[in-house]
Backbone bond lengths (Angstrom), bond angles and torsions (degrees), N, CA, C in turn:
res aa  C-N    CA-C-N  psi(-1)  N-CA   C-N-CA  omega(-1)  CA-C   N-CA-C  phi
1 X - - - 1.461 - - 1.527 110.61 -
2 X 1.310 117.17 139.82 1.453 121.93 176.74 1.526 109.51 -72.49
3 X 1.316 115.59 140.47 1.453 120.84 -178.66 1.530 112.76 -101.02
4 X 1.332 115.91 -16.78 1.463 121.35 -174.11 1.520 109.43 -128.74
5 X 1.317 116.40 133.71 1.464 122.48 178.14 1.527 108.15 -119.22
6 X 1.322 115.52 120.37 1.456 122.12 -177.84 1.521 108.66 -112.50
7 X 1.320 116.44 115.71 1.457 121.06 -171.88 1.518 112.19 -114.03
8 X 1.324 115.36 132.91 1.454 121.31 167.51 1.530 107.53 -67.26
9 X 1.312 116.71 174.56 1.459 120.46 -179.15 1.526 112.38 -119.05
10 X 1.335 116.44 -71.22 1.468 121.43 -175.05 1.526 111.49 -64.05
11 X 1.319 115.36 123.45 1.456 120.07 178.98 1.510 113.78 86.26
12 X 1.337 116.80 -13.02 1.466 121.04 178.27 1.524 110.14 -109.42
13 X 1.322 116.96 -58.77 1.459 121.21 178.11 1.529 110.86 -83.70
14 X 1.314 115.09 -44.46 1.464 121.84 -179.74 1.521 109.69 -117.68
15 X 1.325 115.92 150.78 1.466 119.64 -178.80 1.530 110.86 -87.14
16 X 1.322 116.07 41.66 1.456 121.51 -179.09 1.523 112.59 -75.91
17 X 1.319 117.63 -21.85 1.468 120.24 177.70 1.525 110.49 -61.41
18 X 1.313 117.26 -42.09 1.468 122.09 176.98 1.535 110.07 -66.85
19 X 1.313 116.47 -43.91 1.456 120.84 179.23 1.525 110.96 -59.15
20 X 1.321 116.67 -45.48 1.466 122.13 -178.28 1.531 111.01 -66.52
21 X 1.323 116.68 -42.24 1.469 119.79 178.76 1.525 111.45 -64.20
22 X 1.324 117.44 -48.34 1.465 120.56 -177.95 1.525 110.89 -60.84
23 X 1.327 115.97 -39.82 1.458 120.28 179.09 1.527 110.67 -66.39
24 X 1.325 115.94 -44.90 1.465 120.28 179.53 1.521 110.87 -63.78
25 X 1.306 116.54 -41.08 1.468 120.98 178.55 1.524 110.73 -58.36
26 X 1.325 117.00 -42.41 1.461 121.12 -179.92 1.530 111.44 -65.41
27 X 1.314 116.63 -42.17 1.461 119.78 -179.64 1.526 111.57 -69.92
28 X 1.338 116.98 -37.36 1.463 119.89 175.16 1.529 109.97 -62.92
29 X 1.324 116.36 -40.34 1.472 120.42 -178.81 1.527 110.78 -63.13
30 X 1.339 117.81 -37.59 1.463 121.23 176.74 1.525 111.15 -57.92
31 X 1.340 115.31 -31.43 1.460 120.75 -178.71 1.534 111.73 -92.16
32 X 1.325 116.52 5.94 1.450 120.63 176.75 1.514 114.85 85.50
33 X 1.331 116.84 15.47 1.466 120.95 -179.76 1.522 110.12 -112.72
34 X 1.327 115.38 145.20 1.463 121.18 -178.39 1.520 110.27 -114.98
35 X 1.329 116.71 129.24 1.463 121.37 172.67 1.519 107.82 -127.49
36 X 1.327 116.13 150.31 1.457 121.07 178.14 1.525 109.78 -127.50
37 X 1.305 116.65 175.74 1.458 121.52 -176.69 1.523 111.89 -61.25
38 X 1.328 116.62 -39.62 1.467 120.32 -178.02 1.528 110.82 -62.73
39 X 1.331 116.75 -45.19 1.465 120.33 179.12 1.524 110.31 -64.08
40 X 1.327 116.94 -44.39 1.466 120.88 -178.15 1.528 111.09 -65.04
41 X 1.321 116.45 -41.90 1.468 120.31 179.14 1.524 110.67 -63.75
42 X 1.321 116.03 -38.90 1.468 120.24 -178.01 1.527 112.41 -74.92
43 X 1.327 116.83 -50.67 1.452 120.45 -170.63 1.535 113.44 -86.55
44 X 1.322 117.62 -45.49 1.461 120.53 -176.19 1.527 111.68 -84.45
45 X 1.316 116.70 -49.47 1.464 120.97 -175.63 1.526 113.33 -91.08
46 X 1.319 116.47 -11.65 1.462 120.29 178.65 1.514 112.05 -107.29
47 X 1.330 116.26 -55.50 1.465 121.21 -176.81 1.525 113.43 -91.68
48 X 1.322 116.77 2.08 1.476 122.93 174.38 1.523 113.01 60.83
49 X 1.323 117.36 33.10 1.462 120.51 175.28 1.528 109.29 -80.12
50 X 1.313 116.22 143.86 1.447 121.39 176.48 1.526 109.90 -76.92
51 X 1.327 115.36 160.18 1.469 120.14 179.01 1.529 110.98 -56.81
52 X 1.312 116.47 -40.83 1.468 120.39 -178.45 1.520 111.40 -62.74
53 X 1.325 116.65 -43.23 1.464 120.04 179.55 1.522 110.84 -62.07
54 X 1.323 116.55 -41.72 1.466 120.23 178.61 1.522 110.16 -63.65
55 X 1.328 116.31 -43.09 1.459 120.06 179.25 1.521 111.37 -60.66
56 X 1.314 116.83 -43.69 1.467 120.37 -179.85 1.527 111.27 -66.27
57 X 1.315 116.71 -40.03 1.465 120.26 179.30 1.524 111.69 -65.62
58 X 1.327 116.52 -25.37 1.462 120.85 177.76 1.530 112.14 -86.91
59 X 1.339 116.13 0.08 1.449 119.82 173.49 1.509 116.40 104.42
60 X 1.336 118.67 7.76 1.453 120.49 -179.73 1.532 110.11 -77.82
61 X 1.318 117.48 140.35 1.458 122.19 176.86 1.528 109.63 -66.82
62 X 1.330 118.27 142.60 1.470 120.59 -177.96 1.522 113.98 -54.29
63 X 1.314 117.82 -43.38 1.467 119.95 -178.14 1.519 111.45 -65.37
64 X 1.338 117.16 -38.68 1.459 121.28 177.94 1.520 110.48 -68.76
65 X 1.336 117.00 -39.36 1.463 121.06 178.68 1.522 110.88 -62.00
66 X 1.315 116.59 -43.72 1.463 120.33 -179.10 1.529 111.21 -63.26
67 X 1.331 116.37 -44.17 1.458 120.49 -179.89 1.525 110.91 -66.21
68 X 1.317 117.19 -43.53 1.455 122.07 -178.85 1.529 111.06 -63.62
69 X 1.325 116.55 -44.08 1.460 119.68 -177.37 1.528 111.88 -72.36
70 X 1.300 117.22 -29.17 1.464 119.37 174.57 1.522 110.44 -63.35
71 X 1.324 116.71 -43.01 1.461 120.80 178.33 1.529 110.37 -68.19
72 X 1.327 116.98 -40.18 1.469 120.72 177.37 1.520 110.96 -59.86
73 X 1.322 116.49 -45.18 1.455 120.51 -177.56 1.525 112.11 -65.32
74 X 1.310 116.82 -38.30 1.466 120.19 177.68 1.527 110.87 -64.14
75 X 1.329 115.98 -41.88 1.461 119.81 179.05 1.523 111.02 -67.61
76 X 1.324 116.89 -37.69 1.467 120.37 178.85 1.524 110.39 -63.46
77 X 1.309 116.98 -44.41 1.461 119.75 178.73 1.526 111.01 -62.54
78 X 1.317 116.70 -36.82 1.467 119.62 177.26 1.524 110.48 -62.18
79 X 1.325 116.46 -42.49 1.462 120.54 179.95 1.526 111.93 -67.61
80 X 1.336 117.01 -33.29 1.456 120.36 -179.27 1.522 112.94 -65.23
81 X 1.302 116.89 -23.20 1.466 120.11 -179.23 1.532 112.29 -80.08
82 X 1.329 116.75 -5.23 1.460 121.14 179.27 1.518 112.00 -96.89
83 X 1.300 115.64 -163.03 1.470 121.90 179.38 1.521 109.01 -79.07
84 X 1.331 116.86 122.22 1.463 121.42 -177.70 1.530 109.92 -110.87
85 X 1.332 116.96 143.44 1.464 119.83 -178.62 1.525 112.95 -74.81
86 X 1.328 115.59 120.92 1.467 121.31 173.17 1.527 107.39 -82.89
87 X 1.320 117.13 134.93 1.457 119.27 -176.58 1.532 111.19 -68.41
88 X 1.327 117.16 151.28 1.469 121.62 -175.57 1.525 113.07 -54.59
89 X 1.305 115.99 134.33 1.455 122.49 175.22 1.512 115.45 83.55
90 X 1.314 117.78 -7.94 1.466 120.51 -175.18 1.525 111.82 -68.55
91 X 1.312 117.43 -52.58 1.467 120.13 -177.03 1.520 111.78 -58.80
92 X 1.313 115.35 -47.93 1.468 119.96 -177.19 1.534 111.26 -63.97
93 X 1.316 116.49 -42.89 1.466 120.37 -176.37 1.514 111.94 -70.60
94 X 1.328 117.25 -45.04 1.465 120.36 179.78 1.521 110.65 -63.03
95 X 1.319 117.09 -42.05 1.462 120.03 178.57 1.524 111.51 -63.77
96 X 1.328 116.65 -39.45 1.462 120.81 -178.85 1.525 111.70 -67.48
97 X 1.327 116.71 -32.04 1.463 121.04 -177.45 1.520 112.77 -88.43
98 X 1.313 117.09 -15.89 1.457 121.43 -178.28 1.526 110.67 -59.63
99 X 1.325 116.08 126.81 1.459 121.39 -178.13 1.511 113.85 88.87
100 X 1.333 117.11 -14.93 1.462 121.11 178.96 1.527 111.64 -100.08
101 X 1.331 115.90 -26.59 1.450 121.91 178.16 1.519 107.01 -142.08
102 X 1.325 116.74 144.83 1.464 120.51 179.09 1.526 108.91 -77.31
103 X 1.323 116.22 136.67 1.465 119.43 -175.40 1.529 111.36 -127.04
104 X 1.326 114.46 142.45 1.459 121.69 172.36 1.521 108.06 -138.71
105 X 1.313 115.81 149.71 1.458 121.48 175.58 1.523 108.85 -98.24
106 X 1.328 115.90 134.87 1.465 121.50 178.71 1.525 106.84 -125.07
107 X 1.327 116.01 103.69 1.459 120.11 -170.01 1.522 112.19 -129.31
108 X 1.319 115.16 153.49 1.450 120.93 175.39 1.510 112.88 -90.22
109 X 1.315 117.71 1.35 1.459 121.46 178.76 1.529 110.83 -85.90
110 X 1.331 117.48 151.32 1.467 119.99 173.33 1.524 110.32 -63.89
111 X 1.314 116.06 152.55 1.463 120.92 -176.19 1.526 112.12 -59.81
112 X 1.339 117.24 -40.17 1.460 118.17 -177.66 1.522 111.48 -64.78
113 X 1.349 116.90 -33.55 1.457 119.54 176.86 1.517 111.32 -70.35
114 X 1.330 117.23 -37.13 1.463 120.48 177.75 1.524 110.06 -60.52
115 X 1.323 116.41 -44.16 1.464 120.26 179.66 1.526 111.11 -64.67
116 X 1.332 116.80 -36.34 1.459 120.24 176.71 1.527 110.74 -65.92
117 X 1.324 116.15 -46.37 1.468 120.94 -177.99 1.521 112.02 -58.38
118 X 1.320 114.96 -39.24 1.467 119.43 -172.62 1.525 112.68 -101.38
119 X 1.315 115.64 19.79 1.457 118.88 179.18 1.516 113.50 -59.98
120 X 1.346 116.84 -24.61 1.461 120.23 -177.16 1.534 113.92 -122.39
121 X 1.344 117.67 -1.56 1.476 118.47 -174.24 1.523 113.51 -85.16
122 X 1.331 117.78 -29.60 1.458 121.04 -175.57 1.513 113.82 77.23
123 X 1.328 118.17 0.97 1.463 121.15 -175.45 1.525 113.17 -70.66
124 X 1.318 117.72 -31.59 1.462 119.52 -174.83 1.525 112.56 -64.40
125 X 1.309 117.27 -20.45 1.472 120.67 178.80 1.526 111.76 -62.80
126 X 1.316 117.11 -19.99 1.461 120.81 -174.56 1.533 113.52 -96.46
127 X 1.328 117.57 -1.65 1.464 120.82 -177.58 1.527 111.05 -105.91
128 X 1.337 115.45 132.09 1.462 119.78 176.15 1.525 111.36 -71.51
129 X 1.320 115.70 -36.42 1.458 119.98 -176.88 1.530 110.20 -143.32
130 X 1.309 115.12 155.38 1.458 122.50 169.96 1.521 107.45 -123.51
131 X 1.324 116.39 124.18 1.461 120.99 171.24 1.520 106.20 -104.05
132 X 1.328 115.76 109.59 1.455 122.05 -176.62 1.526 110.31 -107.80
133 X 1.316 115.14 176.62 1.461 120.60 -178.90 1.524 111.42 -58.16
134 X 1.321 116.35 -33.50 1.464 121.35 -178.84 1.530 112.90 -66.24
135 X 1.311 116.86 -20.51 1.460 121.47 -170.78 1.518 114.45 -91.11
136 X 1.314 117.80 -5.49 1.458 120.71 -175.53 1.523 110.84 -130.41
137 X 1.322 115.36 154.86 1.463 120.73 175.21 1.515 110.89 -85.72
138 X 1.337 115.69 -32.37 1.469 121.20 -177.46 1.527 109.18 -120.64
139 X 1.326 118.99 112.04 1.466 121.61 -178.78 1.529 112.03 -77.34
140 X 1.317 115.43 172.93 1.463 120.41 173.26 1.528 109.07 -53.78
141 X 1.332 119.49 139.98 1.472 129.80 14.80 1.524 116.15 -86.62
142 X 1.329 118.35 7.64 1.465 120.86 174.61 1.529 108.50 -63.90
143 X 1.322 118.79 148.40 1.477 120.62 -178.53 1.518 114.71 -73.65
144 X 1.342 118.47 -10.80 1.460 120.35 -173.56 1.529 114.50 -51.84
145 X 1.350 120.06 -43.81 1.470 117.65 -178.75 1.526 113.34 -58.88
146 X 1.320 117.06 -41.57 1.463 119.51 -179.73 1.529 111.69 -74.59
147 X 1.309 116.96 -36.14 1.469 119.35 176.59 1.524 110.27 -64.48
148 X 1.311 116.38 -36.16 1.469 120.42 177.69 1.528 110.51 -65.59
149 X 1.327 117.21 -40.83 1.466 120.69 178.47 1.529 110.75 -62.81
150 X 1.320 116.66 -43.38 1.467 120.09 177.94 1.525 111.00 -61.89
151 X 1.322 116.21 -40.08 1.462 120.72 179.26 1.525 110.64 -62.55
152 X 1.312 116.83 -44.81 1.463 120.97 -179.07 1.521 111.80 -63.06
153 X 1.329 115.83 -36.22 1.461 121.06 -177.96 1.528 112.54 -87.04
154 X 1.333 117.04 -10.27 1.458 120.52 -176.15 1.516 111.91 65.27
155 X 1.349 115.55 36.65 1.462 121.24 -175.34 1.521 110.60 -115.46
156 X 1.320 115.57 162.07 1.459 120.52 175.85 1.524 109.35 -107.49
157 X 1.327 117.63 159.40 1.468 120.56 -175.90 1.520 114.37 -56.22
158 X 1.336 117.53 -36.21 1.463 120.58 -176.56 1.519 112.36 -66.01
159 X 1.327 117.01 -23.71 1.473 120.07 -177.08 1.526 112.02 -88.80
160 X 1.342 116.84 -1.66 1.466 120.17 -170.62 1.522 112.76 -114.45
161 X 1.318 114.57 151.88 1.461 122.96 170.80 1.520 107.53 -124.14
162 X 1.325 116.04 126.26 1.459 121.32 174.34 1.520 108.57 -98.74
163 X 1.327 115.98 146.02 1.464 121.10 175.77 1.519 107.67 -126.74
164 X 1.318 115.85 124.44 1.464 121.90 -175.11 1.521 110.07 -134.40
165 X 1.330 114.61 167.31 1.461 120.00 178.29 1.519 112.87 -121.09
166 X 1.354 117.35 -10.30 1.465 119.99 -175.29 1.522 111.25 -134.89
167 X 1.329 115.29 162.74 1.463 120.59 178.53 1.517 112.04 -62.34
168 X 1.317 117.02 -37.20 1.462 120.06 -179.11 1.525 110.59 -58.16
169 X 1.309 117.06 -47.40 1.456 120.64 178.52 1.517 112.87 -72.68
170 X 1.324 116.51 -37.79 1.459 121.56 178.67 1.525 110.87 -58.82
171 X 1.324 117.13 -46.13 1.466 120.77 -179.90 1.529 111.13 -65.51
172 X 1.320 117.32 -34.38 1.457 121.28 177.77 1.530 110.99 -63.19
173 X 1.325 116.07 -48.18 1.462 120.53 -179.78 1.520 111.95 -64.04
174 X 1.317 116.64 -44.87 1.458 120.42 -178.42 1.528 111.41 -66.25
175 X 1.342 116.38 -37.00 1.463 119.73 178.14 1.526 111.59 -65.81
176 X 1.342 116.38 -23.83 1.464 121.30 176.67 1.529 111.39 -86.27
177 X 1.329 116.88 0.24 1.456 121.35 178.57 1.506 114.68 81.32
178 X 1.336 117.07 21.48 1.461 121.89 -175.76 1.526 110.36 -105.85
179 X 1.321 117.29 134.50 1.465 121.04 173.10 1.527 108.94 -60.32
180 X 1.337 115.26 138.22 1.468 118.56 -175.26 1.524 111.20 -128.46
181 X 1.318 114.77 123.16 1.456 123.12 171.56 1.524 107.43 -93.30
182 X 1.321 117.20 136.95 1.459 120.79 -178.00 1.526 109.94 -115.49
183 X 1.329 115.14 131.57 1.457 121.94 174.28 1.527 106.64 -125.10
184 X 1.319 118.13 90.88 1.464 120.80 -174.61 1.523 111.63 -64.55
185 X 1.328 114.67 157.69 1.453 120.40 173.25 1.525 109.17 -107.89
186 X 1.318 117.06 -168.51 1.464 120.64 -173.18 1.520 113.00 -66.41
187 X 1.327 117.59 -19.27 1.458 120.97 177.31 1.529 110.79 -97.32
188 X 1.322 117.71 -47.21 1.468 120.14 -174.77 1.529 112.87 -77.49
189 X 1.305 117.98 -2.68 1.465 120.04 173.87 1.524 110.68 -61.29
190 X 1.328 117.02 -16.89 1.464 121.74 179.55 1.521 112.01 -80.35
191 X 1.326 117.10 -10.14 1.458 120.87 -177.68 1.529 111.30 -90.42
192 X 1.342 115.21 162.47 1.459 121.61 178.43 1.522 108.93 -118.40
193 X 1.337 116.36 131.89 1.457 121.52 -171.02 1.529 110.84 -115.87
194 X 1.306 115.99 69.18 1.456 121.21 179.88 1.526 110.15 -65.99
195 X 1.321 116.91 126.47 1.456 121.58 -179.87 1.517 113.97 95.84
196 X 1.335 117.75 0.44 1.461 120.10 177.81 1.524 110.45 -68.84
197 X 1.319 116.09 150.20 1.459 120.13 174.85 1.517 109.49 -58.25
198 X 1.327 115.79 -41.17 1.467 123.20 174.86 1.519 107.54 -169.93
199 X 1.314 115.64 162.08 1.459 122.18 172.88 1.522 106.46 -121.07
200 X 1.325 116.48 117.89 1.454 121.90 -175.53 1.526 110.47 -117.80
201 X 1.325 116.19 160.55 1.464 121.12 -179.49 1.515 113.20 -91.54
202 X 1.329 117.30 -28.55 1.465 120.73 -170.42 1.519 110.71 -126.45
203 X 1.324 116.55 141.27 1.468 120.72 -176.01 1.518 112.48 -61.13
204 X 1.295 118.02 -28.38 1.470 120.34 -178.90 1.524 112.47 -61.21
205 X 1.346 117.19 -16.96 1.467 121.14 179.50 1.523 111.92 -68.11
206 X 1.336 117.35 -15.14 1.467 120.61 -179.91 1.523 110.44 -55.13
207 X 1.317 116.88 -43.26 1.479 121.03 -175.50 1.521 111.89 -56.59
208 X 1.310 116.81 -38.42 1.457 120.21 -177.92 1.507 114.65 -71.22
209 X 1.322 118.53 -13.02 1.467 122.26 -178.96 1.513 113.13 -103.69
210 X 1.322 116.75 2.41 1.466 120.02 177.10 1.523 111.30 -87.96
């Protein structure tokens, strides 16, 4: 049995991946650029490209990209302070596992955004540690975030199960030598997770893989 559960956040626990994509799509459209789920899943959630890089590759001028993304980020932070959708089965499953398995969150979001997102969910009470973007030099898909979580917990890769929703996070966990269960969301369902422990539809499936 696995003793440690390492969970991604955006798109896995909360449906913020959809929120972020829809918001970005609207701001790109204002600038005359079109993005779709397939492009976002491939470039942002698969190849780990930043929004700015995608904008530039689509032909946006650097100065316009910087201004547009600054406004996008401000609006995203405003939305994070409101009620955010928790993905189905997350609350029940995390609560049921609390105290039975050690849990840490491994996220690509900054710590202050994580605290904003979970201001009303109560989920953070169940995690021993949070490894956020601020805590690492190399973000996902680099293994550093997961290796840092193992270090904090004093655990080894064989004792841990990672749960991710995107290729970027999946590659990070696997590069750290950790078995990874994938639960895609409405955007990352377009990705293929070769080598995953399993690909499940519902978060409640986590219990069966521990």
